PADREN-842952 format. One record per atom (N, C-alpha, C, O): residue number from 0; residue in one letter; x, y, z. Coordinates in pm, whole numbers, plus 50000, padded with zeros to 5 digits. Example, Ala and Ser with C-alpha at 12.3 -4.5 7.8 and 13.67 -1.06 7.14 Angstrom:
BEGIN
+-----+-----+-------+-------+-------+
!   n ! res !     x !     y !     z !
+-----+-----+-------+-------+-------+
!   0 !   a ! 51319 ! 49431 ! 50780 !
!   0 !   a ! 51230 ! 49550 ! 50780 !
!   0 !   a ! 51320 ! 49670 ! 50780 !
!   0 !   a ! 51424 ! 49668 ! 50846 !
!   1 !   s ! 51285 ! 49775 ! 50708 !
!   1 !   s ! 51367 ! 49894 ! 50714 !
!   1 !   s ! 51290 ! 50003 ! 50787 !
!   1 !   s ! 51341 ! 50114 ! 50804 !
+-----+-----+-------+-------+-------+
This chain:
BEGIN
+-----+-----+-------+-------+-------+
!   n ! res !     x !     y !     z !
+-----+-----+-------+-------+-------+
!   0 !   m ! 73969 ! 62373 ! 63983 !
!   0 !   m ! 73943 ! 62309 ! 63947 !
!   0 !   m ! 73959 ! 62287 ! 63789 !
!   0 !   m ! 73995 ! 62383 ! 63722 !
!   1 !   q ! 73933 ! 62159 ! 63724 !
!   1 !   q ! 73852 ! 62097 ! 63656 !
!   1 !   q ! 73788 ! 62208 ! 63504 !
!   1 !   q ! 73667 ! 62187 ! 63510 !
!   2 !   d ! 73802 ! 62268 ! 63429 !
!   2 !   d ! 73776 ! 62324 ! 63316 !
!   2 !   d ! 73637 ! 62219 ! 63230 !
!   2 !   d ! 73693 ! 62125 ! 63174 !
!   3 !   q ! 73494 ! 62212 ! 63210 !
!   3 !   q ! 73478 ! 62055 ! 63195 !
!   3 !   q ! 73486 ! 62101 ! 63013 !
!   3 !   q ! 73442 ! 62015 ! 62937 !
!   4 !   d ! 73534 ! 62215 ! 62955 !
!   4 !   d ! 73595 ! 62139 ! 62861 !
!   4 !   d ! 73697 ! 62086 ! 62799 !
!   4 !   d ! 73688 ! 62041 ! 62685 !
!   5 !   e ! 73791 ! 62085 ! 62859 !
!   5 !   e ! 73911 ! 62070 ! 62934 !
!   5 !   e ! 73931 ! 61902 ! 62869 !
!   5 !   e ! 73837 ! 61833 ! 62908 !
!   6 !   v ! 73991 ! 61854 ! 62815 !
!   6 !   v ! 74052 ! 61716 ! 62796 !
!   6 !   v ! 74206 ! 61621 ! 62863 !
!   6 !   v ! 74329 ! 61634 ! 62862 !
!   7 !   i ! 74137 ! 61556 ! 62898 !
!   7 !   i ! 74262 ! 61472 ! 63027 !
!   7 !   i ! 74320 ! 61399 ! 62872 !
!   7 !   i ! 74234 ! 61346 ! 62802 !
!   8 !   v ! 74457 ! 61399 ! 62827 !
!   8 !   v ! 74552 ! 61335 ! 62757 !
!   8 !   v ! 74587 ! 61251 ! 62795 !
!   8 !   v ! 74605 ! 61156 ! 62719 !
!   9 !   g ! 74620 ! 61238 ! 62967 !
!   9 !   g ! 74769 ! 61178 ! 63033 !
!   9 !   g ! 74737 ! 61221 ! 63138 !
!   9 !   g ! 74650 ! 61299 ! 63179 !
!  10 !   y ! 74863 ! 61129 ! 63204 !
!  10 !   y ! 74907 ! 61139 ! 63319 !
!  10 !   y ! 75038 ! 61141 ! 63354 !
!  10 !   y ! 75073 ! 61024 ! 63340 !
!  11 !   l ! 75168 ! 61229 ! 63406 !
!  11 !   l ! 75239 ! 61266 ! 63461 !
!  11 !   l ! 75329 ! 61160 ! 63593 !
!  11 !   l ! 75266 ! 61174 ! 63698 !
!  12 !   i ! 75438 ! 61073 ! 63613 !
!  12 !   i ! 75438 ! 61107 ! 63789 !
!  12 !   i ! 75583 ! 61249 ! 63800 !
!  12 !   i ! 75682 ! 61258 ! 63726 !
!  13 !   q ! 75551 ! 61326 ! 63899 !
!  13 !   q ! 75624 ! 61444 ! 63964 !
!  13 !   q ! 75659 ! 61461 ! 64051 !
!  13 !   q ! 75581 ! 61467 ! 64146 !
!  14 !   r ! 75828 ! 61484 ! 64072 !
!  14 !   r ! 75865 ! 61393 ! 64200 !
!  14 !   r ! 75880 ! 61601 ! 64262 !
!  14 !   r ! 75903 ! 61675 ! 64167 !
!  15 !   e ! 75874 ! 61638 ! 64334 !
!  15 !   e ! 75946 ! 61803 ! 64444 !
!  15 !   e ! 76027 ! 61734 ! 64524 !
!  15 !   e ! 75996 ! 61642 ! 64600 !
!  16 !   d ! 76169 ! 61799 ! 64496 !
!  16 !   d ! 76284 ! 61787 ! 64612 !
!  16 !   d ! 76244 ! 61833 ! 64731 !
!  16 !   d ! 76131 ! 61882 ! 64746 !
!  17 !   a ! 76353 ! 61821 ! 64852 !
!  17 !   a ! 76312 ! 61942 ! 64997 !
!  17 !   a ! 76320 ! 62105 ! 64884 !
!  17 !   a ! 76219 ! 62171 ! 64905 !
!  18 !   e ! 76403 ! 62165 ! 64790 !
!  18 !   e ! 76460 ! 62266 ! 64779 !
!  18 !   e ! 76321 ! 62326 ! 64672 !
!  18 !   e ! 76327 ! 62442 ! 64631 !
!  19 !   g ! 76209 ! 62242 ! 64637 !
!  19 !   g ! 76079 ! 62279 ! 64557 !
!  19 !   g ! 76119 ! 62212 ! 64394 !
!  19 !   g ! 76053 ! 62243 ! 64295 !
!  20 !   e ! 76241 ! 62116 ! 64388 !
!  20 !   e ! 76255 ! 62118 ! 64227 !
!  20 !   e ! 76137 ! 62006 ! 64157 !
!  20 !   e ! 76066 ! 61914 ! 64196 !
!  21 !   l ! 76164 ! 62067 ! 64046 !
!  21 !   l ! 76023 ! 61962 ! 63966 !
!  21 !   l ! 76160 ! 61859 ! 63886 !
!  21 !   l ! 76256 ! 61895 ! 63818 !
!  22 !   s ! 76125 ! 61754 ! 63920 !
!  22 !   s ! 76116 ! 61648 ! 63773 !
!  22 !   s ! 76027 ! 61538 ! 63771 !
!  22 !   s ! 75942 ! 61528 ! 63859 !
!  23 !   f ! 76043 ! 61416 ! 63638 !
!  23 !   f ! 75895 ! 61397 ! 63575 !
!  23 !   f ! 75987 ! 61206 ! 63587 !
!  23 !   f ! 76090 ! 61158 ! 63635 !
!  24 !   w ! 75899 ! 61171 ! 63529 !
!  24 !   w ! 75956 ! 60996 ! 63563 !
!  24 !   w ! 75982 ! 60990 ! 63413 !
!  24 !   w ! 75928 ! 61076 ! 63343 !
!  25 !   e ! 76042 ! 60917 ! 63368 !
!  25 !   e ! 76091 ! 60818 ! 63256 !
!  25 !   e ! 76145 ! 60744 ! 63269 !
!  25 !   e ! 76265 ! 60757 ! 63293 !
!  26 !   p ! 76055 ! 60566 ! 63255 !
!  26 !   p ! 76224 ! 60464 ! 63297 !
!  26 !   p ! 76332 ! 60466 ! 63267 !
!  26 !   p ! 76418 ! 60438 ! 63351 !
!  27 !   r ! 76371 ! 60500 ! 63127 !
!  27 !   r ! 76425 ! 60482 ! 63056 !
!  27 !   r ! 76498 ! 60521 ! 63132 !
!  27 !   r ! 76541 ! 60438 ! 63213 !
!  28 !   n ! 76561 ! 60710 ! 63146 !
!  28 !   n ! 76523 ! 60758 ! 63182 !
!  28 !   n ! 76570 ! 60848 ! 63350 !
!  28 !   n ! 76621 ! 60952 ! 63392 !
!  29 !   e ! 76525 ! 60756 ! 63383 !
!  29 !   e ! 76466 ! 60827 ! 63526 !
!  29 !   e ! 76367 ! 60954 ! 63541 !
!  29 !   e ! 76250 ! 60966 ! 63505 !
!  30 !   w ! 76435 ! 61026 ! 63593 !
!  30 !   w ! 76355 ! 61136 ! 63614 !
!  30 !   w ! 76496 ! 61272 ! 63501 !
!  30 !   w ! 76618 ! 61280 ! 63489 !
!  31 !   q ! 76391 ! 61336 ! 63454 !
!  31 !   q ! 76337 ! 61475 ! 63442 !
!  31 !   q ! 76340 ! 61611 ! 63439 !
!  31 !   q ! 76241 ! 61679 ! 63467 !
!  32 !   e ! 76432 ! 61651 ! 63411 !
!  32 !   e ! 76356 ! 61812 ! 63405 !
!  32 !   e ! 76255 ! 61856 ! 63270 !
!  32 !   e ! 76224 ! 61975 ! 63256 !
!  33 !   d ! 76232 ! 61807 ! 63223 !
!  33 !   d ! 76174 ! 61889 ! 63107 !
!  33 !   d ! 76044 ! 61804 ! 63090 !
!  33 !   d ! 76037 ! 61709 ! 63012 !
!  34 !   p ! 75905 ! 61863 ! 63201 !
!  34 !   p ! 75768 ! 61799 ! 63216 !
!  34 !   p ! 75773 ! 61674 ! 63048 !
!  34 !   p ! 75728 ! 61560 ! 63037 !
!  35 !   n ! 75855 ! 61771 ! 62934 !
!  35 !   n ! 75794 ! 61616 ! 62756 !
!  35 !   n ! 75838 ! 61567 ! 62729 !
!  35 !   n ! 75831 ! 61513 ! 62619 !
!  36 !   e ! 75931 ! 61547 ! 62833 !
!  36 !   e ! 76041 ! 61406 ! 62806 !
!  36 !   e ! 75967 ! 61274 ! 62988 !
!  36 !   e ! 75979 ! 61158 ! 63028 !
!  37 !   g ! 75902 ! 61400 ! 63029 !
!  37 !   g ! 75846 ! 61208 ! 63167 !
!  37 !   g ! 75784 ! 61117 ! 63036 !
!  37 !   g ! 75779 ! 61099 ! 62915 !
!  38 !   k ! 75751 ! 61085 ! 63143 !
!  38 !   k ! 75669 ! 60955 ! 63030 !
!  38 !   k ! 75499 ! 61019 ! 63089 !
!  38 !   k ! 75444 ! 61069 ! 63187 !
!  39 !   l ! 75477 ! 60979 ! 62963 !
!  39 !   l ! 75320 ! 61041 ! 62994 !
!  39 !   l ! 75235 ! 60946 ! 62997 !
!  39 !   l ! 75260 ! 60873 ! 62901 !
!  40 !   y ! 75126 ! 60899 ! 63069 !
!  40 !   y ! 75043 ! 60760 ! 63140 !
!  40 !   y ! 74948 ! 60778 ! 63077 !
!  40 !   y ! 74905 ! 60893 ! 63077 !
!  41 !   e ! 74875 ! 60674 ! 62995 !
!  41 !   e ! 74670 ! 60652 ! 62950 !
!  41 !   e ! 74630 ! 60598 ! 63075 !
!  41 !   e ! 74508 ! 60602 ! 63097 !
!  42 !   k ! 74666 ! 60574 ! 63119 !
!  42 !   k ! 74549 ! 60504 ! 63229 !
!  42 !   k ! 74617 ! 60538 ! 63386 !
!  42 !   k ! 74726 ! 60499 ! 63429 !
!  43 !   v ! 74508 ! 60630 ! 63458 !
!  43 !   v ! 74597 ! 60691 ! 63669 !
!  43 !   v ! 74626 ! 60583 ! 63725 !
!  43 !   v ! 74699 ! 60586 ! 63824 !
!  44 !   e ! 74563 ! 60429 ! 63664 !
!  44 !   e ! 74580 ! 60355 ! 63804 !
!  44 !   e ! 74738 ! 60281 ! 63776 !
!  44 !   e ! 74795 ! 60222 ! 63867 !
!  45 !   e ! 74820 ! 60299 ! 63586 !
!  45 !   e ! 74903 ! 60272 ! 63629 !
!  45 !   e ! 74995 ! 60348 ! 63645 !
!  45 !   e ! 75103 ! 60294 ! 63668 !
!  46 !   a ! 74989 ! 60528 ! 63640 !
!  46 !   a ! 75060 ! 60581 ! 63668 !
!  46 !   a ! 75099 ! 60561 ! 63886 !
!  46 !   a ! 75206 ! 60541 ! 63944 !
!  47 !   e ! 75000 ! 60575 ! 63923 !
!  47 !   e ! 74928 ! 60595 ! 64096 !
!  47 !   e ! 75010 ! 60474 ! 64110 !
!  47 !   e ! 75077 ! 60482 ! 64213 !
!  48 !   a ! 75040 ! 60316 ! 64018 !
!  48 !   a ! 75093 ! 60222 ! 64085 !
!  48 !   a ! 75289 ! 60214 ! 64061 !
!  48 !   a ! 75371 ! 60147 ! 64123 !
!  49 !   d ! 75311 ! 60325 ! 63935 !
!  49 !   d ! 75441 ! 60320 ! 63931 !
!  49 !   d ! 75471 ! 60457 ! 64026 !
!  49 !   d ! 75580 ! 60506 ! 63995 !
!  50 !   a ! 75407 ! 60526 ! 64127 !
!  50 !   a ! 75449 ! 60625 ! 64166 !
!  50 !   a ! 75484 ! 60582 ! 64306 !
!  50 !   a ! 75597 ! 60581 ! 64355 !
!  51 !   k ! 75373 ! 60547 ! 64363 !
!  51 !   k ! 75388 ! 60418 ! 64456 !
!  51 !   k ! 75481 ! 60392 ! 64487 !
!  51 !   k ! 75531 ! 60428 ! 64594 !
!  52 !   a ! 75565 ! 60279 ! 64357 !
!  52 !   a ! 75654 ! 60210 ! 64443 !
!  52 !   a ! 75769 ! 60300 ! 64389 !
!  52 !   a ! 75873 ! 60239 ! 64367 !
!  53 !   l ! 75771 ! 60440 ! 64362 !
!  53 !   l ! 75885 ! 60485 ! 64339 !
!  53 !   l ! 75913 ! 60599 ! 64436 !
!  53 !   l ! 76003 ! 60683 ! 64439 !
!  54 !   q ! 75764 ! 60567 ! 64546 !
!  54 !   q ! 75788 ! 60677 ! 64698 !
!  54 !   q ! 75809 ! 60594 ! 64792 !
!  54 !   q ! 75803 ! 60640 ! 64906 !
!  55 !   a ! 75835 ! 60468 ! 64778 !
!  55 !   a ! 75901 ! 60372 ! 64873 !
!  55 !   a ! 76120 ! 60430 ! 64854 !
!  55 !   a ! 76207 ! 60445 ! 64769 !
!  56 !   g ! 76093 ! 60442 ! 65035 !
!  56 !   g ! 76260 ! 60464 ! 64984 !
!  56 !   g ! 76319 ! 60672 ! 64963 !
!  56 !   g ! 76407 ! 60741 ! 65014 !
!  57 !   d ! 76226 ! 60690 ! 64877 !
!  57 !   d ! 76246 ! 60853 ! 64857 !
!  57 !   d ! 76208 ! 60989 ! 64927 !
!  57 !   d ! 76118 ! 61056 ! 64878 !
!  58 !   d ! 76253 ! 61019 ! 65003 !
!  58 !   d ! 76145 ! 61146 ! 65104 !
!  58 !   d ! 76107 ! 61274 ! 65023 !
!  58 !   d ! 76063 ! 61376 ! 65076 !
!  59 !   a ! 76130 ! 61258 ! 64869 !
!  59 !   a ! 76030 ! 61401 ! 64781 !
!  59 !   a ! 75915 ! 61304 ! 64838 !
!  59 !   a ! 75898 ! 61198 ! 64898 !
!  60 !   t ! 75822 ! 61450 ! 64757 !
!  60 !   t ! 75740 ! 61442 ! 64712 !
!  60 !   t ! 75654 ! 61393 ! 64558 !
!  60 !   t ! 75633 ! 61466 ! 64461 !
!  61 !   i ! 75610 ! 61222 ! 64578 !
!  61 !   i ! 75575 ! 61191 ! 64441 !
!  61 !   i ! 75394 ! 61190 ! 64391 !
!  61 !   i ! 75313 ! 61097 ! 64387 !
!  62 !   t ! 75382 ! 61318 ! 64360 !
!  62 !   t ! 75286 ! 61275 ! 64275 !
!  62 !   t ! 75261 ! 61278 ! 64114 !
!  62 !   t ! 75323 ! 61316 ! 64016 !
!  63 !   v ! 75091 ! 61195 ! 64150 !
!  63 !   v ! 75064 ! 61173 ! 63983 !
!  63 !   v ! 74943 ! 61346 ! 63959 !
!  63 !   v ! 74837 ! 61381 ! 64012 !
!  64 !   e ! 75022 ! 61401 ! 63871 !
!  64 !   e ! 74912 ! 61549 ! 63783 !
!  64 !   e ! 74870 ! 61480 ! 63607 !
!  64 !   e ! 74924 ! 61422 ! 63513 !
!  65 !   l ! 74760 ! 61528 ! 63642 !
!  65 !   l ! 74681 ! 61540 ! 63508 !
!  65 !   l ! 74787 ! 61588 ! 63390 !
!  65 !   l ! 74903 ! 61625 ! 63412 !
!  66 !   v ! 74761 ! 61584 ! 63334 !
!  66 !   v ! 74826 ! 61685 ! 63145 !
!  66 !   v ! 74650 ! 61683 ! 63116 !
!  66 !   v ! 74555 ! 61606 ! 63123 !
!  67 !   f ! 74684 ! 61837 ! 63075 !
!  67 !   f ! 74555 ! 61864 ! 62941 !
!  67 !   f ! 74573 ! 61887 ! 62802 !
!  67 !   f ! 74681 ! 61934 ! 62764 !
!  68 !   e ! 74484 ! 61861 ! 62723 !
!  68 !   e ! 74490 ! 61891 ! 62534 !
!  68 !   e ! 74536 ! 62010 ! 62588 !
!  68 !   e ! 74502 ! 62081 ! 62683 !
!  69 !   a ! 74648 ! 62014 ! 62478 !
!  69 !   a ! 74669 ! 62192 ! 62473 !
!  69 !   a ! 74545 ! 62281 ! 62396 !
!  69 !   a ! 74463 ! 62242 ! 62313 !
!  70 !   d ! 74567 ! 62436 ! 62464 !
!  70 !   d ! 74481 ! 62492 ! 62349 !
!  70 !   d ! 74494 ! 62551 ! 62263 !
!  70 !   d ! 74556 ! 62657 ! 62260 !
!  71 !   e ! 74449 ! 62507 ! 62190 !
!  71 !   e ! 74463 ! 62541 ! 62018 !
!  71 !   e ! 74511 ! 62657 ! 61995 !
!  71 !   e ! 74620 ! 62678 ! 61944 !
!  72 !   d ! 74429 ! 62746 ! 62034 !
!  72 !   d ! 74449 ! 62944 ! 62044 !
!  72 !   d ! 74598 ! 62957 ! 62062 !
!  72 !   d ! 74666 ! 63030 ! 61989 !
!  73 !   g ! 74662 ! 62868 ! 62187 !
!  73 !   g ! 74802 ! 62964 ! 62266 !
!  73 !   g ! 74887 ! 62883 ! 62219 !
!  73 !   g ! 74867 ! 62762 ! 62205 !
!  74 !   d ! 75031 ! 62969 ! 62179 !
!  74 !   d ! 75123 ! 62909 ! 62158 !
!  74 !   d ! 75226 ! 62995 ! 62203 !
!  74 !   d ! 75288 ! 63088 ! 62151 !
!  75 !   w ! 75227 ! 62910 ! 62369 !
!  75 !   w ! 75388 ! 62997 ! 62441 !
!  75 !   w ! 75478 ! 63051 ! 62352 !
!  75 !   w ! 75517 ! 63167 ! 62337 !
!  76 !   d ! 75499 ! 62969 ! 62307 !
!  76 !   d ! 75637 ! 63022 ! 62221 !
!  76 !   d ! 75672 ! 63133 ! 62139 !
!  76 !   d ! 75782 ! 63185 ! 62120 !
!  77 !   d ! 75518 ! 63172 ! 62076 !
!  77 !   d ! 75509 ! 63285 ! 62048 !
!  77 !   d ! 75481 ! 63390 ! 62098 !
!  77 !   d ! 75483 ! 63506 ! 62057 !
!  78 !   e ! 75449 ! 63334 ! 62211 !
!  78 !   e ! 75465 ! 63517 ! 62275 !
!  78 !   e ! 75574 ! 63553 ! 62305 !
!  78 !   e ! 75603 ! 63673 ! 62305 !
!  79 !   d ! 75707 ! 63407 ! 62356 !
!  79 !   d ! 75812 ! 63501 ! 62382 !
!  79 !   d ! 75939 ! 63513 ! 62296 !
!  79 !   d ! 76055 ! 63511 ! 62337 !
!  80 !   e ! 75903 ! 63524 ! 62189 !
!  80 !   e ! 75913 ! 63575 ! 62109 !
!  80 !   e ! 75880 ! 63742 ! 62040 !
!  80 !   e ! 75922 ! 63839 ! 61976 !
!  81 !   a ! 75780 ! 63681 ! 62109 !
!  81 !   a ! 75739 ! 63862 ! 62032 !
!  81 !   a ! 75787 ! 63956 ! 62129 !
!  81 !   a ! 75812 ! 64075 ! 62112 !
!  82 !   e ! 75799 ! 63870 ! 62261 !
!  82 !   e ! 75890 ! 64007 ! 62374 !
!  82 !   e ! 76008 ! 64019 ! 62359 !
!  82 !   e ! 76067 ! 64116 ! 62406 !
!  83 !   a ! 76074 ! 63916 ! 62283 !
!  83 !   a ! 76232 ! 63905 ! 62263 !
!  83 !   a ! 76266 ! 64069 ! 62156 !
!  83 !   a ! 76162 ! 64097 ! 62097 !
!  84 !   p ! 76361 ! 64153 ! 62129 !
!  84 !   p ! 76401 ! 64227 ! 62084 !
!  84 !   p ! 76486 ! 64198 ! 61986 !
!  84 !   p ! 76586 ! 64127 ! 61977 !
!  85 !   k ! 76414 ! 64284 ! 61898 !
!  85 !   k ! 76425 ! 64206 ! 61699 !
!  85 !   k ! 76550 ! 64237 ! 61688 !
!  85 !   k ! 76561 ! 64342 ! 61752 !
!  86 !   a ! 76669 ! 64202 ! 61638 !
!  86 !   a ! 76833 ! 64275 ! 61630 !
!  86 !   a ! 76803 ! 64331 ! 61448 !
!  86 !   a ! 76891 ! 64392 ! 61386 !
+-----+-----+-------+-------+-------+
């Protein structure tokens, strides 16, 4: 469930294949593994229309996913660096 403070910044089209692998739609380059490279839709109606067209003839599960504004307090890259041993 969405917190009242979370701000929706857009929508991504996500594809999950039979093996559970996720990819994200980007019209110029098609399916991308990195969600940051997927097209960020501003309007849910446009995302849903494209998702419906992409679903035709595809056995994978294609959904429209919400994208929330990043939390300014958390920087995940810093966490990864903190866990890495220093040489």
